[in-house]
C-alpha positions as CSV (number, residue, x, y, z in Angstrom):
1,M,119.3,36.7,4.5
2,R,121.3,39.6,5.6
3,L,120.5,41.6,2.9
4,L,116.6,40.8,3.7
5,I,117.4,42.0,7.4
6,G,119.7,45.3,6.0
7,A,116.3,46.5,3.6
8,G,113.9,45.9,6.4
9,A,116.0,48.2,8.8
10,A,116.8,50.9,6.3
11,A,112.7,50.8,5.2
12,A,111.5,51.3,9.1
13,L,114.2,54.0,9.5
14,V,112.8,55.9,6.2
15,L,109.0,55.7,7.0
16,G,109.8,57.3,10.6
17,P,110.0,56.3,14.3
18,N,105.9,55.5,14.6
19,V,106.4,52.6,12.1
20,A,109.4,51.3,14.0
21,A,107.8,51.5,17.4
22,E,104.4,49.9,16.1
23,A,106.4,47.1,14.9
24,S,108.9,46.4,17.4
25,G,105.9,46.5,20.3
26,P,105.4,43.5,22.4
27,R,101.9,43.2,22.2
28,A,98.8,45.5,20.5
29,M,97.8,48.3,22.3
30,G,94.2,48.1,23.1
31,A,91.6,48.6,25.9
32,G,93.3,45.5,27.8
33,W,96.7,46.9,27.1
34,L,96.0,50.1,28.8
35,A,94.6,48.6,31.8
36,G,97.5,46.7,32.7
37,D,95.7,43.1,31.9
38,S,97.9,40.8,30.4
39,D,97.8,37.5,29.2
40,D,99.9,35.7,31.8
41,S,98.3,37.6,34.9
42,D,96.5,34.4,35.9
43,R,99.9,32.9,36.6
44,R,101.3,34.1,40.1
45,H,105.1,33.1,41.1
46,N,104.8,31.4,44.6
47,V,108.5,32.8,46.1
48,D,107.7,30.3,48.8
49,D,108.3,27.3,46.7
50,V,111.7,28.3,45.0
51,T,114.6,26.2,45.3
52,S,117.7,27.4,44.1
53,L,121.8,26.6,44.3
54,R,124.4,29.1,43.6
55,V,127.7,28.1,43.9
56,L,130.4,31.2,43.5
57,P,133.1,31.1,41.9
58,G,131.7,29.4,38.9
59,R,135.1,28.0,37.6
60,P,137.1,27.9,40.5
61,R,140.8,26.7,40.7
62,Q,142.0,24.3,43.1
63,E,142.8,25.4,46.6
64,T,140.3,27.9,46.5
65,D,137.2,28.8,48.7
66,L,133.6,28.2,47.2
67,R,130.5,29.8,48.6
68,V,127.4,27.8,48.7
69,I,123.9,29.7,49.0
70,T,121.2,27.7,49.1
71,R,117.5,28.8,48.8
72,C,114.8,25.7,49.9
73,P,110.6,25.8,49.8
74,K,109.1,26.6,52.8
75,G,108.4,23.3,54.5
76,S,112.1,22.3,54.6
77,T,114.5,22.5,57.7
78,D,118.0,21.5,56.3
79,S,119.3,21.4,52.9
80,V,122.3,19.1,52.0
81,T,124.8,19.9,49.1
82,F,127.0,16.9,47.7
83,S,130.1,17.3,44.9
84,K,133.2,15.5,44.1
85,A,135.1,18.9,44.3
86,F,134.3,19.2,48.1
87,N,136.4,16.0,48.8
88,D,139.2,16.2,51.4
89,K,142.8,15.2,50.5
90,G,143.5,11.6,49.9
91,V,139.5,10.5,50.3
92,R,138.1,8.5,47.2
93,R,134.3,8.8,47.6
94,H,132.1,9.7,44.9
95,S,130.8,12.5,46.7
96,T,131.1,14.5,50.2
97,A,127.8,16.0,51.7
98,L,128.1,19.3,53.0
99,G,125.0,20.3,55.3
100,I,123.7,23.7,55.4
101,G,120.9,24.7,57.9
102,L,118.4,27.3,57.1
103,N,117.3,30.6,58.6
104,D,113.6,31.6,59.0
105,E,113.8,32.7,55.4
106,H,114.7,29.5,54.5
107,F,118.1,30.7,53.3
108,G,121.6,29.1,54.0
109,H,125.3,29.6,53.4
110,D,128.5,28.3,53.8
111,T,132.0,28.0,52.6
112,E,133.7,24.8,51.1
113,T,137.0,24.5,50.0
114,V,138.0,23.0,46.6
115,T,141.6,21.0,47.5
116,F,144.7,20.9,45.9
117,D,144.0,17.4,44.5
118,A,140.5,17.9,43.4
119,P,139.7,16.4,40.2
120,L,140.0,18.8,37.3
121,G,137.1,19.6,34.5
122,P,133.1,20.0,35.4
123,R,131.8,18.8,38.2
124,R,128.1,18.4,39.1
125,V,126.7,20.0,42.4
126,W,123.8,18.5,43.8
127,M,121.5,20.1,46.7
128,K,118.5,18.1,48.5
129,C,115.9,20.1,50.5
130,L,114.9,18.0,53.8
131,K,112.1,18.1,56.2
132,V,113.5,16.6,59.3
133,K,111.0,15.1,62.0
134,V,112.0,14.0,65.3
135,D,109.8,11.6,67.5
136,K,110.4,13.1,71.1
137,E,109.3,9.8,72.8
138,T,111.6,7.3,70.4
139,R,114.0,10.0,69.3
140,Q,113.5,8.8,65.8
141,R,114.0,10.8,63.1
142,T,112.1,10.8,59.9
143,I,113.6,12.4,56.7
144,E,111.4,13.9,54.0
145,V,112.9,15.4,50.6
146,I,111.4,18.3,49.6
147,S,113.0,19.4,46.5
148,R,116.1,18.4,44.4
149,V,118.4,20.9,42.4
150,R,121.7,20.3,40.3
151,T,124.2,23.0,38.8
152,A,127.9,22.4,37.5
153,I,131.0,23.9,38.4
154,L,134.2,23.6,36.4
155,V,137.5,22.9,38.8
156,R,140.5,24.6,37.0
157,K,144.2,23.7,37.6
158,Y,146.0,25.6,40.8
159,V,148.3,28.4,39.3
160,P,150.2,30.2,41.9
161,W,150.8,33.2,40.3
162,Q,147.0,34.0,39.4
163,I,145.4,33.7,43.0
Protein backbone atom coordinates (compact mmCIF):
# COMPACT_ATOMS: atom_id res chain seq x y z
CA MET A 1 0.00 0.00 0.00
CA ARG A 2 2.83 2.37 0.86
CA LEU A 3 4.51 1.53 -2.43
CA LEU A 4 1.40 2.57 -4.40
CA ILE A 5 1.11 5.86 -2.53
CA GLY A 6 4.79 6.61 -3.09
CA ALA A 7 4.50 5.75 -6.79
CA GLY A 8 1.49 8.06 -7.17
CA ALA A 9 3.31 10.92 -5.43
CA ALA A 10 6.40 10.41 -7.59
CA ALA A 11 4.32 10.37 -10.79
CA ALA A 12 2.59 13.61 -9.77
CA LEU A 13 5.96 15.28 -9.15
CA VAL A 14 7.40 14.08 -12.45
CA LEU A 15 4.41 15.17 -14.55
CA GLY A 16 4.46 18.71 -13.20
CA PRO A 17 2.61 21.05 -10.85
CA ASN A 18 -0.51 21.43 -13.06
CA VAL A 19 -1.43 17.76 -12.86
CA ALA A 20 -0.95 17.67 -9.07
CA ALA A 21 -3.11 20.76 -8.60
CA GLU A 22 -5.96 19.34 -10.70
CA ALA A 23 -5.78 15.96 -9.01
CA SER A 24 -5.87 17.37 -5.49
CA GLY A 25 -8.53 20.04 -6.10
CA PRO A 26 -11.67 19.80 -3.97
CA ARG A 27 -14.05 20.04 -6.95
CA ALA A 28 -13.90 20.36 -10.71
CA MET A 29 -13.62 23.85 -12.10
CA GLY A 30 -16.67 24.96 -14.05
CA ALA A 31 -19.04 27.88 -14.48
CA GLY A 32 -20.70 27.13 -11.11
CA TRP A 33 -17.34 27.12 -9.36
CA LEU A 34 -16.42 30.52 -10.78
CA ALA A 35 -19.78 32.03 -9.79
CA GLY A 36 -19.34 30.84 -6.22
CA ASP A 37 -22.17 28.28 -6.28
CA SER A 38 -21.58 25.18 -4.23
CA ASP A 39 -23.50 22.07 -3.30
CA ASP A 40 -24.15 23.22 0.28
CA SER A 41 -25.24 26.79 -0.53
CA ASP A 42 -28.85 26.02 0.43
CA ARG A 43 -27.85 24.93 3.95
CA ARG A 44 -27.45 27.87 6.28
CA HIS A 45 -26.05 27.63 9.78
CA ASN A 46 -28.30 29.42 12.23
CA VAL A 47 -26.02 30.89 14.88
CA ASP A 48 -28.94 31.65 17.23
CA ASP A 49 -29.70 27.93 17.68
CA VAL A 50 -26.23 26.83 18.82
CA THR A 51 -25.80 25.01 22.14
CA SER A 52 -22.25 24.62 23.39
CA LEU A 53 -20.40 23.89 26.61
CA ARG A 54 -16.69 24.38 27.17
CA VAL A 55 -14.80 23.47 30.34
CA LEU A 56 -11.23 24.71 30.68
CA PRO A 57 -8.83 23.07 31.36
CA GLY A 58 -9.98 19.76 29.91
CA ARG A 59 -7.69 17.73 32.18
CA PRO A 60 -7.80 19.49 35.57
CA ARG A 61 -6.05 18.32 38.70
CA GLN A 62 -7.71 18.03 42.08
CA GLU A 63 -7.90 21.35 43.97
CA THR A 64 -7.92 23.52 40.83
CA ASP A 65 -10.40 25.95 39.31
CA LEU A 66 -12.45 25.23 36.19
CA ARG A 67 -13.76 27.86 33.80
CA VAL A 68 -17.21 26.91 32.47
CA ILE A 69 -18.32 28.73 29.31
CA THR A 70 -21.82 28.16 27.92
CA ARG A 71 -23.84 29.21 24.88
CA CYS A 72 -27.57 28.56 24.62
CA PRO A 73 -30.19 28.96 21.88
CA LYS A 74 -32.21 32.11 21.36
CA GLY A 75 -35.24 31.35 23.58
CA SER A 76 -33.37 30.32 26.73
CA THR A 77 -32.97 32.42 29.87
CA ASP A 78 -30.69 30.29 32.10
CA SER A 79 -28.34 27.34 31.94
CA VAL A 80 -27.64 24.66 34.54
CA THR A 81 -24.43 22.62 34.51
CA PHE A 82 -24.09 19.34 36.43
CA SER A 83 -21.03 17.24 37.28
CA LYS A 84 -19.70 14.95 39.98
CA ALA A 85 -16.41 16.84 39.74
CA PHE A 86 -18.15 19.95 41.14
CA ASN A 87 -19.17 18.23 44.41
CA ASP A 88 -18.05 20.01 47.57
CA LYS A 89 -15.85 18.30 50.12
CA GLY A 90 -17.71 15.44 51.83
CA VAL A 91 -20.80 15.55 49.58
CA ARG A 92 -21.87 12.14 48.33
CA ARG A 93 -24.49 13.30 45.83
CA HIS A 94 -24.46 12.04 42.28
CA SER A 95 -23.78 15.52 40.91
CA THR A 96 -23.84 19.16 41.93
CA ALA A 97 -25.70 21.79 39.91
CA LEU A 98 -24.08 25.06 38.87
CA GLY A 99 -26.58 27.69 37.74
CA ILE A 100 -25.26 30.13 35.17
CA GLY A 101 -27.15 33.22 34.06
CA LEU A 102 -27.01 34.27 30.43
CA ASN A 103 -26.35 37.71 28.96
CA ASP A 104 -28.15 39.30 25.98
CA GLU A 105 -26.13 37.27 23.46
CA HIS A 106 -27.02 34.03 25.36
CA PHE A 107 -23.49 33.47 26.63
CA GLY A 108 -22.66 32.61 30.23
CA HIS A 109 -19.53 31.85 32.22
CA ASP A 110 -18.62 30.88 35.77
CA THR A 111 -15.74 29.42 37.77
CA GLU A 112 -16.03 26.24 39.82
CA THR A 113 -13.45 24.40 41.94
CA VAL A 114 -12.56 20.74 41.62
CA THR A 115 -12.13 19.77 45.28
CA PHE A 116 -9.23 17.84 46.76
CA ASP A 117 -11.32 14.71 47.33
CA ALA A 118 -12.97 14.73 43.87
CA PRO A 119 -13.02 11.27 42.29
CA LEU A 120 -10.23 10.65 39.79
CA GLY A 121 -10.77 9.69 36.18
CA PRO A 122 -13.12 10.78 33.42
CA ARG A 123 -16.17 12.72 34.61
CA ARG A 124 -19.17 13.79 32.56
CA VAL A 125 -20.36 17.39 32.53
CA TRP A 126 -23.98 17.99 31.50
CA MET A 127 -25.64 21.27 30.62
CA LYS A 128 -29.30 22.14 30.14
CA CYS A 129 -30.52 25.38 28.61
CA LEU A 130 -33.75 26.46 30.29
CA LYS A 131 -36.56 28.89 29.62
CA VAL A 132 -38.03 30.03 32.94
CA LYS A 133 -41.44 31.73 32.94
CA VAL A 134 -42.96 33.25 36.09
CA ASP A 135 -46.69 33.97 36.39
CA LYS A 136 -46.93 37.41 37.98
CA GLU A 137 -50.22 36.77 39.78
CA THR A 138 -49.54 33.35 41.31
CA ARG A 139 -45.71 33.55 41.27
CA GLN A 140 -45.66 30.05 39.87
CA ARG A 141 -42.63 29.11 37.79
CA THR A 142 -42.70 26.94 34.71
CA ILE A 143 -39.37 25.60 33.53
CA GLU A 144 -38.95 24.37 29.97
CA VAL A 145 -35.82 22.59 28.75
CA ILE A 146 -34.72 24.11 25.42
CA SER A 147 -31.61 22.02 24.71
CA ARG A 148 -29.02 19.74 26.28
CA VAL A 149 -25.36 19.04 25.69
CA ARG A 150 -22.72 16.83 27.32
CA THR A 151 -18.93 16.79 27.45
CA ALA A 152 -16.25 15.12 29.56
CA ILE A 153 -13.25 16.13 31.65
CA LEU A 154 -10.44 14.04 33.09
CA VAL A 155 -9.74 14.70 36.79
CA ARG A 156 -6.09 13.99 37.60
CA LYS A 157 -4.34 13.46 40.91
CA TYR A 158 -3.28 16.47 42.99
CA VAL A 159 0.48 17.05 42.72
CA PRO A 160 1.60 20.13 44.74
CA TRP A 161 4.85 20.81 42.84
CA GLN A 162 3.13 20.91 39.42
CA ILE A 163 0.70 23.73 40.20
